[in-house]
N, C-alpha and C positions, 0 to 999 in steps of 0.2 A: 749759481744764483746769490744774488749778496745779500749775504744777515746783515740785518739794520737793527741795531737798538732797539728803534721804535717797532718792527717788527718784532723781538722777542718779547718786548714788555706786551703789544699787543695779545700776543701767542700765550703770554703767561697769565693777562688778569682773564683770558677768555677759556683757559684750560680751569684754573679756581673757579673762575665764575661758575660753568658747568658744575661743578660738585657742588656749590650754594644749591644752583638752579632744581641738583636732583632731591638735595634736600630739603628744599622749600616744596617742592610738589609735593613728595612725601607727608611731610608735615601739613601741608592745604588738603590733601587727603582722609588723613587720617582725620583732622580738627572738622572737616565737613561731615562725615560720617560717624562722629561721637557723641557723645550726651550734650555737647557744646556748639550742637552743628547750629543751634537757629544764632547764637548769641557769635557765631563764624558767621554766619553770612551776613546776618545784618550790620557789621563791621563795615563792609564792603559797600553799605546802600549810607552809610553815613550820608548827610545833605552838607555842602559845602559849596557856599552861595547858594545857584540854581540848578545844583548838579552832585550825586551821589562819589562817591570817594575815588569808586573802580572808574567814572568817567574821565577824572581828571588822570588817574593812572595811566587811562587807555587813549586818554586825547593829548594829554598832554607831557608826562615823564616820556612817554613812547616818542616823542617828537625828538627827543633831546639822544635816545637812544639809534634814530635814523641819522640825527646831526654827527656821531662818532662814524657811523659807518659812512656817509657820505665823507666826511673827512680821510678814512682811510682807503674809500675809493680814490679819489682824489690824487693821494698820494702814490698808489698803486700805478694810475695812468701816468702824473708825470715822473716818478723815479721809482719805481716798484716793479712786479711781474707784470705789470702791464702798458708798461712807457715803450717796451720794442713788443712790435705788431706779430714777427713768428713767434715769442714765450706767450704774447696775452692770449693769443688764439685757444692755444691747450685749456685752461679753464675755461674759457669764454666758450670755446663748442661743447665742454664739458656742462659748464650752467646752464646752456639753451637746449640738449638734451634733454638734462634733468628738469625744464622745465616743459618744456614740448609734450615728451613722450607721459608721464604723468596725469597731466590736467587731458590728455585721447583718452588715456584707461578711465579714469571718472566718468569722463562723458559717457563714454562705452556703456557704462550701466546706468548713467543719469540722464542724457539726452532727452532731450522733448519732457521733464520731469517737471516738478515743484522744486525739485534739488539739485537742477544743472547750474545755479551758480553757485555752486560747492567747488568749479571746477579748478577754483585758483587756491584752494586748500591744500594738496599733494605737490603744488610745485615749489615750496618753500626748503629751504634748510636752514638749522640751527644751530648757528655759528660756535656759540659756548657748548653746548651737548655735543659736538660733532668734537670739536678740537679738545673735550674734557677727554672721550671715549680714545680718542688718538692718544694721547698724552699719556693714558695708563700705561701703554708700552714703553716710556721712555726714551732715552737714548736711540734705544734700534730703531726710532722711527727716522727713516732720511729726511734731513731739513727739506728737498726740494719737495714730498709729497706734503707734509705739512704747508708749503707756501702754496701748492697747489688744491690744497684741501679748505686753505683761509678766501686764497682768490675765487674760488668755484662762489664758494658760500656766500661773499660780499657783492658780488655779480647776483649771484642768484638773489638778494635780495633788493638791489636796484631793480630788476625785472619783476618782483614782486609789486614794489614801490609804484612801479609805474603801469603795474595791472590795475592798483588800488585805484588810480589815477582815472584809468581809460574802462573799468569795467563794474566799481563798485561803489561809483559815484552817481545818487540816482537823482537831485533836484539842485541846480546850480544858479543862484544868486551872483551876474555876474558883475554886478557893482563891487559887491566884496572882492570878487576873486581881479577887478582891475587892477583894488587899489592894494590888494598884497603880491599883487606881480610887480606895481609902478613901485612898492618898496624894494621888491629884490633888483628892478632895474638901476631904483639908486643905489645899492649896495654896489651890486657891480661898479657903477660909477666910479665911489669910491676905492673900488679895488684899482680901477685902470690910476687914478689919478694919486696911487699909493699910499694913500690915507691908511695906519699902521695899526689905528687905535680899536684895542677888540671889544671896549663897552660900548662903542657905537656900533659896531656890528652885530652884539648881544639884544643892544636896546630895539633896534632894526629888526631883528629875529623875533623879538617878541610879541611885536605891531606885526610883522607880516603874518604872525601865527595863529593874531585873535581875528584878521581881516580873513586868512584863510580858512579859519574853522565857521565862521559864519556864511561860508561862503558855498555850502554843500562838499567841497571837494575835501578829501579828509585832512586834516591839521599834518600830520604826522610828515606828508609831502613835503613841508618847510624846512626839515630838519636837511635834507638832502639839499636844498635849493640857496640854504644858509650858509651849507658848508663849501659850496664853490663859491659863493659873493667873499668869503672872508678871503684876504689875500694868503696867496702858497710859496711867495718869492719863487725863491729854489729850496723851497722846503729846509732852509737849516734851521737847528736845535731854538737859534734865538726868532725865529717867526712866529708870528701869533697862531698861524696854522698847526705847526706843530705842538706848541705851547699848549693850547688846545685841546686837542687831539691826547698828549698827554695825561693833563687833570682830569678828562671823562674815562678814561678803561677804566679806574676803578669804582666811582661811583655809577658808571654804568652797570660794570660785571657785578657789584655789591649790594645796591641800592634798587637801582631802575626795573635791570630783570627779575630778581626775585619777587619785587613789588609784584611785576606785572605774575609773576607765577603764581604766586599765594593769591590773588586775587581770581583769578580766571583756571584754576585750577580747586577751586572750593567746591567741589562736585558730589551730589549725594548719589550712592549707587542704591537703588531699591533692589527687594528679592528677585525681580525678570530683568535686570539690567543685560545679561546676555542675549535676550532677546532683539536687543539692537541690534547685533552682530548680520540678523539676515534682510535689514536696512540697504538696498541701492546704494546712497551714500555711505554706508559703511564699508558696501566690498570697494566702493573708488577711492576710499582714502585707504584704507589699509594697502588693497593691490597697486593705486596708485605712488604710496612711499615706498612699499618693501619691495615690489615689484620695475615700476616704472622708472623710480629714479636711478637703479644703477642700471639698466638698461637702457634708458638715455643718456646717462652721463660717458659710459664704457662706447657704446655705438656709436656718438657723433664725434670721441677723441678721436676714436676709429678711423671714420669717413674722414676726418681733418689729417689725418698723420696719412692715409692713401690716395690723398688729393694732393702731399706735399705741402701741405699749408704750416703745419709745423712738426713737432718732434717731440716723443718723449724721453724725459733725462735719464741719461746712463742708471740712475741709483732707482728707479721705478718701472717695475714690469707689470704686465696686466694681470697678475694676480693682485697685486697691491692695490693697480687702479680699480680692479672691482671691488676690492673690500673698502675704498673709500666712497667709489658708489653706493654702499649700501650706508654706509656713515650720512652720506647725501638724505639719506632716507627718515633723517631725524630731523620731521619739521618742527614740532613743539610751539615754541614762542611765534612764529611768524605764520605758522598753519592757525593755530587758535587766532592770532589777530584776524587773517582772514574770515574765519570762521563766524565773526564776531558781526563784521560786514557783509557776508554774503546771505547769512541769515537771521529771522525776525523770530523766530519760535528759539523760546527758552530750551525747550523739550530737547529739539534737533539740536541745540547749539553744547549743551549738556551731553547727548550722547555722542555728535561729532569729537566736542574734546578727549571723551572717553576712547575713542576709535585712532586717535593722533594720538596720544598717549601708550598704547597698545602696538600700531604702526613704528612710533620712535622708538618703543623697548625691543622690539625683533629685529628693526635695522641695525638699533646699536648692539644688540648681542651679535647678529649673525657679522659684520662688519669688525667685530672683537676678533671673534673666535677663526674669520678667515686672515686677519692679519696675523695673527697670534700663531696658527699654524703654518702662514707663509715663512715665519721667522725662525720655526723652529725648525722648519726645513732646508735653513740656510740659503734658500731664495734672497 
């Protein structure tokens, strides 16, 4: 597997970003349950224009996050681990299993209830947290395992975006949607004409975001579309796609995602918060992430290998793959994001966030312990 400078930069930014994300989550929970809880929560409801600050973070800044995901996915498809079909099938099959099985487990508990729309919550993997946990073991982790987890999480995020577009769009305003897509087609045309002025694409992206925002389709979809409209060329270091991706790594890891965490984990825990564990959506989230993710990832990879569609790299064994499957159960950012779209009740949203945090903590701890023991045993 080819070790590229951009991949190392991406991995390192996500690794450090995971630590910052954890710190922000702890700070947010402490403030939300302190004597300053009222002031802290009101901070995220400060009106900017016609919307509160949390709206601009979730619908605006997160589009930048998805732009980076799109640029990374594009690079993986053209030059990285997804450029060769046999190698791409390994993380692709794992990602599919890691989305399908958790959704099925969630629906086993919540089918035909008012909570069934939450099926997308346990389907997600948080890149920053998962890589952050993986990095705690340092150089003992083989590069192929890091690349597998990164590719799996990127594909997972793409799946989440498609799911948001298909299942979490309530009312569509077709004129605004048509304008947004027309801008996308225009940017694609500029791409074909080899127009390489990044400013033009960014202005087009902002306009596309605005009309998508007012179309009923979630505006963060714009990030992925814009990524594939920006010229990739041959992926050289002087291409505008490479430059933008390099520039976005640190702002996303240290500004966008931490702000999202601070805003969306401002959860007040009352004295009887443990009662929510008995709710069907709680079972669906916890079992979907902690059990469904590793089962889905490992079983689908196993099936693809048995069908001779792909193969395991020499430095990855099934124990390491199972451990990474548990790390895939760290949902956090994307799981919380889907929760905001799935439910309308503030109480259910907050309860779901608590269960996501619990499930992510369990998954991260189990994954770390399994990997640590794996390397101690010399496998």
